[in-house]
C-alpha positions in Angstrom: 0.0 0.0 0.0 1.3 3.5 -0.9 1.0 5.4 2.4 1.2 8.7 0.6 -2.1 8.2 -1.1 -5.7 7.8 0.2 -7.3 4.4 0.0 -9.6 4.8 -3.1 -13.3 4.9 -2.4 -15.9 3.2 -4.5 -18.3 5.4 -6.5 -21.1 4.7 -9.0 -20.0 4.8 -12.6 -20.6 8.4 -14.0 -22.6 7.1 -17.0 -24.9 5.2 -14.7 -25.3 7.7 -11.8 -26.1 10.5 -14.3 -29.5 8.8 -14.7 -30.4 8.0 -11.1 -30.7 9.7 -7.7 -28.8 7.0 -5.8 -25.8 8.1 -3.7 -22.7 8.6 -5.8 -20.1 7.7 -3.1 -20.5 4.1 -1.9 -18.3 4.4 1.2 -15.4 2.4 2.7 -15.6 -1.3 3.6 -14.3 -2.2 7.1 -11.0 -3.4 5.6 -10.6 -0.2 3.6 -11.4 2.0 6.6 -8.8 0.3 8.7 -6.2 0.7 5.9 -7.0 4.4 5.6 -6.9 5.0 9.3 -3.4 3.4 9.4 -2.1 6.3 7.3 -2.6 8.6 10.3 0.7 9.9 11.7 -0.7 10.2 15.2 0.7 13.7 15.5 1.5 15.0 19.1 0.1 18.3 18.0 -2.9 17.4 15.8 -3.6 20.3 13.6 -6.6 18.5 12.1 -8.6 19.2 15.3 -7.8 22.9 14.9 -9.3 22.7 11.4 -12.6 21.2 12.6 -15.2 23.8 13.5 -16.8 21.4 16.1 -13.4 20.2 17.4 -14.0 16.5 16.9 -11.2 14.4 18.6 -9.9 13.2 15.3 -6.7 11.3 16.2 -8.5 9.4 18.9 -11.4 8.3 16.7 -9.1 7.4 13.8 -6.9 5.3 16.2 -10.0 3.3 17.2 -10.9 2.8 13.5 -7.3 1.5 13.0 -7.9 -1.0 15.8 -11.3 -2.0 14.3 -13.1 -0.7 17.4 -15.7 1.2 15.4 -18.3 1.5 18.2 -15.7 3.2 20.4 -14.8 5.5 17.5 -18.5 6.5 17.2 -18.6 7.3 20.9 -15.6 9.6 20.5 -17.1 11.4 17.5 -20.5 11.8 19.2 -18.9 13.8 22.0 -18.6 16.8 19.6 -20.6 16.0 16.5 -24.3 15.6 16.5 -24.6 14.7 12.8 -21.5 12.6 11.9 -23.1 10.7 9.0 -24.1 14.0 7.4 -20.8 15.8 8.1 -18.8 12.9 6.7 -20.7 13.4 3.4 -21.1 17.2 2.9 -18.4 19.0 4.9 -15.6 20.7 3.0 -12.9 18.6 4.7 -10.3 19.6 2.2 -10.3 23.2 3.5 -10.8 22.2 7.2 -9.5 19.1 9.0 -7.9 17.5 6.0 -6.5 20.8 4.9 -4.5 20.9 8.2 -3.4 17.2 8.1 0.4 16.8 8.3 0.2 13.7 6.1 -1.0 16.0 3.3 2.3 17.9 3.2 4.1 15.2 1.3 1.2 13.2 0.1 -2.6 13.1 0.3 -4.3 14.0 3.6 -5.9 11.2 5.6 -9.5 10.8 4.4 -11.0 12.0 7.7 -14.4 12.8 6.3 -14.8 9.4 4.7 -13.7 7.7 7.9 -16.2 9.8 9.9 -18.9 8.7 7.5 -17.9 5.1 7.7 -18.0 5.1 11.5 -21.4 6.9 11.6 -22.9 4.5 9.0 -21.5 1.5 11.0 -23.3 2.8 14.1 -26.6 3.2 12.2 -26.4 -0.2 10.7 -25.6 -1.8 14.1 -28.3 0.2 15.9 -25.7 1.9 18.2 -27.2 4.9 19.9 -25.8 7.8 21.9 -26.4 7.8 25.6 -29.4 9.8 26.6 -29.8 9.5 30.4 -29.5 13.2 31.2 -30.9 14.5 34.4 -33.6 17.1 33.7 -33.0 20.6 35.2 -36.6 21.8 34.8 -35.9 24.5 32.2 -37.3 24.6 28.7 -35.7 25.9 25.5 -37.4 26.5 22.1 -35.4 26.0 19.0 -36.7 27.5 15.8 -35.9 25.7 12.6 -34.6 22.1 12.2 -31.5 22.6 10.1 -27.9 21.8 11.2 -27.5 24.8 13.6 -30.7 23.9 15.3 -30.1 20.2 15.5 -26.6 20.7 16.9 -27.9 23.2 19.5 -30.7 20.9 20.5 -28.5 17.9 20.8 -26.1 19.7 23.2 -28.9 21.3 25.2 -30.6 17.9 26.1 -27.2 16.8 27.3 -27.3 19.7 29.7 -30.7 18.5 31.0 -33.0 21.0 29.2 -36.4 20.1 27.8 -35.9 21.1 24.1 -38.6 21.6 21.5 -37.8 22.2 17.9 -40.4 24.2 15.9 -40.2 23.5 12.1 -42.3 25.3 9.5 -42.4 22.4 7.0 -44.0 19.0 7.3 -40.7 17.2 7.7 -37.7 18.1 9.9 -34.1 18.5 8.6 -34.1 22.0 7.1 -31.5 22.5 4.3 -30.3 18.9 4.9 -33.6 17.6 3.7 -34.7 20.1 1.1 -31.4 21.7 -0.1 -29.0 18.8 -0.7 -29.9 16.2 -3.3 -30.4 12.5 -2.6 -27.3 11.5 -4.6 -25.1 13.5 -2.1 -27.1 13.0 1.1 -29.7 10.2 1.3 -32.7 11.2 3.3 -34.2 8.0 4.6 -30.9 6.2 5.3 -29.0 9.2 6.7 -30.8 12.5 7.5 -33.9 10.9 9.1 -31.9 8.4 11.1 -29.7 11.2 12.4 -32.8 13.1 13.5 -34.2 9.9 15.1 -31.0 9.8 17.2 -31.9 13.2 18.6 -35.5 12.1 19.3 -34.1 9.1 21.1 -32.1 11.5 23.3 -35.2 13.4 24.2 -35.5 16.3 21.7 -39.1 17.0 20.7 -40.1 18.3 17.3 -43.3 20.2 16.4 -43.8 20.3 12.6 -46.0 22.7 10.5 -45.3 25.5 12.9 -44.3 28.8 11.3 -42.8 30.9 14.0 -43.8 34.5 13.3 -47.2 33.3 12.0 -48.4 30.3 14.0 -46.7 31.6 17.1 -44.3 34.4 17.8 -41.1 34.3 19.9 -42.7 36.7 22.3 -45.6 34.2 22.8 -43.2 31.3 23.2 -41.4 33.1 26.0 -44.3 35.0 27.7 -47.2 32.6 27.2 -45.7 29.1 26.5 -43.2 29.3 29.3 -39.9 28.8 27.4 -36.9 30.1 29.3 -34.8 30.7 26.2 -35.0 30.6 22.4 -32.5 29.7 19.8 -33.1 30.9 16.2 -31.6 28.7 13.6 -33.8 29.4 10.6 -31.1 29.6 8.0 -31.0 31.7 4.9 -33.7 30.7 2.6 -34.5 33.9 0.7 -32.9 33.6 -2.8 -31.1 36.4 -4.5 -31.5 37.3 -8.2 -29.4 39.4 -10.7 -32.0 41.9 -11.5 -31.7 41.4 -15.2 -34.4 41.5 -17.8 -36.5 38.3 -18.1 -36.0 36.9 -14.6 -39.7 36.7 -14.1 -40.3 34.6 -17.2 -41.9 31.1 -17.1 -39.0 28.7 -16.8 -36.8 30.7 -14.4 -36.3 29.1 -11.0 -34.3 30.0 -7.9 -32.1 27.1 -7.0 -33.9 27.1 -3.6 -37.3 26.4 -5.2 -35.9 23.9 -7.7 -34.1 21.8 -5.1 -36.8 22.0 -2.5 -39.4 20.7 -5.0 -37.0 18.0 -6.1 -35.6 16.9 -2.8 -38.5 17.4 -0.4 -41.5 16.9 -2.6 -39.8 14.3 -4.9 -40.9 16.2 -7.9 -38.4 14.3 -10.0 -40.7 11.3 -9.7 -43.1 11.1 -12.7 -45.9 10.0 -10.2 -45.3 13.1 -8.0 -48.4 15.3 -7.3 -46.2 18.3 -7.9 -44.0 17.4 -10.9 -41.2 19.8 -11.8 -40.4 21.3 -15.2 -37.9 19.3 -17.2 -36.0 21.6 -19.6 -34.3 20.3 -22.7 -31.4 22.7 -22.2 -30.8 24.3 -18.8 -28.6 27.1 -17.7 -27.6 27.2 -14.1 -26.2 30.6 -13.1 -23.6 30.4 -10.3 -20.6 28.4 -9.2 -21.2 27.3 -5.6 -22.2 23.9 -4.2 -25.9 24.7 -4.6 -25.3 25.5 -8.3 -23.6 22.1 -8.7 -26.5 20.4 -6.9 -29.1 22.1 -9.1 -27.1 21.3 -12.3 -26.6 17.7 -11.4 -30.3 17.3 -10.5 -31.4 18.8 -13.9 -28.9 16.5 -15.6 -30.6 13.5 -14.0 -33.9 14.7 -15.2 -32.7 14.4 -18.8 -31.5 17.9 -19.6 -28.3 19.2 -21.2 -26.9 21.5 -18.5 -24.7 24.5 -18.6 -23.0 26.1 -15.6 -22.6 29.8 -16.2 -20.0 31.4 -14.0 -18.4 34.8 -14.3 -15.0 34.0 -13.0 -12.5 31.3 -13.9 -12.6 27.6 -12.9 -9.9 28.3 -10.2 -12.3 30.7 -8.5 -15.3 28.3 -8.4 -16.5 28.4 -4.8 -17.9 24.8 -5.0 -16.0 21.9 -3.6 -13.5 20.4 -6.0 -15.1 17.0 -5.5 -18.5 18.4 -6.6 -17.0 20.1 -9.7 -15.2 16.9 -10.5 -18.4 14.8 -10.2 -20.4 17.3 -12.3 -17.9 17.2 -15.1 -17.7 13.4 -15.0 -21.5 13.2 -15.3 -21.6 15.6 -18.3 -22.4 19.1 -17.0 -20.9 21.7 -19.4 -19.0 24.6 -17.7 -19.2 28.0 -19.4 -16.7 29.9 -17.3 -15.7 33.6 -17.5 -19.3 34.1 -18.7 -22.0 36.4 -17.3 -25.7 36.6 -18.2 -27.1 40.0 -19.2 -30.7 39.1 -20.2 -33.1 36.1 -20.3 -34.8 35.9 -23.6 -38.5 34.9 -23.9 -40.8 33.8 -26.7 -44.3 35.2 -27.4 -45.8 33.1 -24.6 -43.4 34.6 -22.0 -41.4 31.4 -21.7 -37.6 31.2 -21.6 -36.0 30.6 -25.1 -32.4 31.8 -24.5 -30.0 33.6 -22.3 -27.8 36.5 -23.5 -24.3 36.5 -22.1 -20.9 38.3 -22.3 -17.5 36.9 -21.9 -15.4 38.1 -19.0 -11.7 38.4 -18.1 -10.1 38.7 -14.7 -8.9 42.1 -13.5 -7.5 43.3 -10.2 -8.5 41.6 -6.9 -11.7 42.9 -5.3 -12.6 43.2 -1.6 -12.9 39.4 -1.3 -9.4 38.9 -2.6 -10.5 37.3 -5.8 -9.7 39.0 -9.1 -12.6 41.1 -10.3 -14.3 39.9 -13.5 -14.4 42.6 -16.3 -16.6 42.5 -19.4 -14.8 41.9 -22.7 -16.3 44.5 -25.1 -18.0 43.1 -28.1 -18.2 39.6 -26.7 -22.0 39.2 -26.5 -23.5 35.9 -27.5 -26.6 33.8 -26.8 -27.1 30.3 -25.5 -30.3 28.6 -26.5 -32.0 27.3 -23.4 -35.6 26.7 -22.3 -35.0 26.9 -18.5 -32.8 28.9 -16.2 -31.9 28.2 -12.5 -30.5 31.1 -10.6 -28.0 30.1 -7.8 -26.6 33.3 -6.6 -26.7 32.9 -2.9 -29.4 33.5 -0.2 -30.2 35.8 2.7 -32.3 35.2 5.8 -36.1 35.3 5.6 -37.3 38.5 7.3 -40.3 36.9 9.0 -38.6 36.2 12.4 -37.1 39.5 13.0 -40.1 41.4 11.7 -42.3 39.8 14.3 -40.0 39.9 17.2 -39.5 43.0 19.4 -36.0 44.1 20.2 -34.2 41.8 17.7 -31.5 43.7 15.9 -30.4 42.8 12.3 -27.9 44.0 9.7 -28.9 45.8 6.5 -28.9 42.4 4.8 -31.4 41.0 7.2 -29.0 38.8 9.2 -29.7 38.6 12.9 -26.9 40.3 15.0 -25.6 37.8 17.5 -22.5 37.5 19.7 -19.8 35.5 17.8 -18.9 33.5 20.9 -22.2 32.6 22.6 -24.9 33.5 20.1 -26.7 36.1 22.3 -28.8 38.5 20.4 -30.0 42.0 21.4 -33.2 40.4 22.9 -32.7 38.9 26.4 -32.9 35.2 26.4 -32.9 34.9 22.6 -29.9 33.4 20.9 -29.2 32.8 17.2 -26.6 31.0 15.0 -25.9 29.6 11.6 -27.0 31.1 8.3 -29.6 33.3 10.0 -26.6 35.2 11.4 -23.8 34.8 8.9 -25.7 34.4 5.6 -25.3 31.2 3.6 -22.4 29.1 4.7 -21.6 25.5 5.3 -23.3 22.8 7.4 -20.4 22.3 9.8 -20.1 26.1 10.4 -23.8 26.2 11.2 -23.4 23.3 13.6 -20.4 25.0 15.3 -22.6 28.1 15.8 -25.4 25.9 17.2 -23.0 24.3 19.7 -21.6 27.6 20.8 -25.1 29.0 21.3 -26.0 25.9 23.4 -23.1 26.8 25.8 -24.3 30.4 25.8 -27.8 29.4 26.6 -26.6 27.1 29.4 -24.5 29.8 30.9 -27.4 32.3 30.6 -29.9 30.0 32.3 -27.5 29.0 34.9 -26.8 32.6 35.9 -28.8 35.2 37.7 -29.4 37.0 34.4 -32.1 34.6 33.5 -34.2 35.2 36.6 
């Protein structure tokens, strides 16, 4: 075995998976996991832990995998990570734990994410559960939303002994994990729902079909329902658009709508009660992970798919793994290209997208080179459907119905970076509702920090 390279992981053949919604990555076998774990250098100063937003005890769990003690490895991971099977699949490990791995200096980093996924899947398959005998302290916390920030916060709060109730607006729990990430990256029945079942087993309660701000307000939860504190983890579900001509045409979707209808409502199924439009030729505008998800979903529905991105491939914000998978499956990348208008036919339906070619100029405030229009480079791509994937911002419903809750000009809730405390006493927030759209693991980190903040607050005289 070449210790400088990762143990290869099995995947569906690109020509096959481009026509189904089954998971692309098939995971390690027990033998493969042990081999990969044996590549760990067991550093005395493990930088990988510093790269993990939730500070998983990586060397310790990897060592247990190396010994074949997978149940013990799961116990170690569970001390810090509420959703290991999910994080092992969707976290950007290459820029976090694996990005810090010393093994990666002269070779390939240890496949920490794939090992975490293996351990979590092993625990699910064997029915191993987290301990849940937590002594109740008599205090109640309401958690709004059921995405990664909320699930992480709730999981830690029950360990402290709080009675925790999650309020979810939709008819199923999971937030962006359920409606935002496609089945072929994150299976719902086998992974997301089982992770949530673990939390229910620990004592977390979930109330569905409850739109906080409409069904009940935060003020009512605290003043009338008797909750001692509230955590807001409602994410950032309000899509952004370019503001170009034709964006209101029939056949233009936000990536949020498109993925929600596909992932949550199974609109890709021909027998669905809410079938989704299937374009012959689809343009996806954007270059992040959500754009890749939308493009790869459209491809599986039989479309020719173009990713339109205004910077170069090197600046694509999506994970390299997702870009690689999209290319393997046949997605076409039109880079250094920017839309200027969506064309419509006499019926108001999309029939094309006007674009200009770009070149990279001087770096902008983000540090990336600013794209500049090349004069006279206008051209048109014939498409009958456009998916806009340009980022999101928080829905204003929560802060518009809550007294004393300060927000930024972009609608993000202002909260303390360390403990999640907002301007409203007893109300905490974290994840995309505070930062704007980010990653699952960063949202979970914020949820865990807020759980500590809530515990400190309710344990002090400030809560009385």
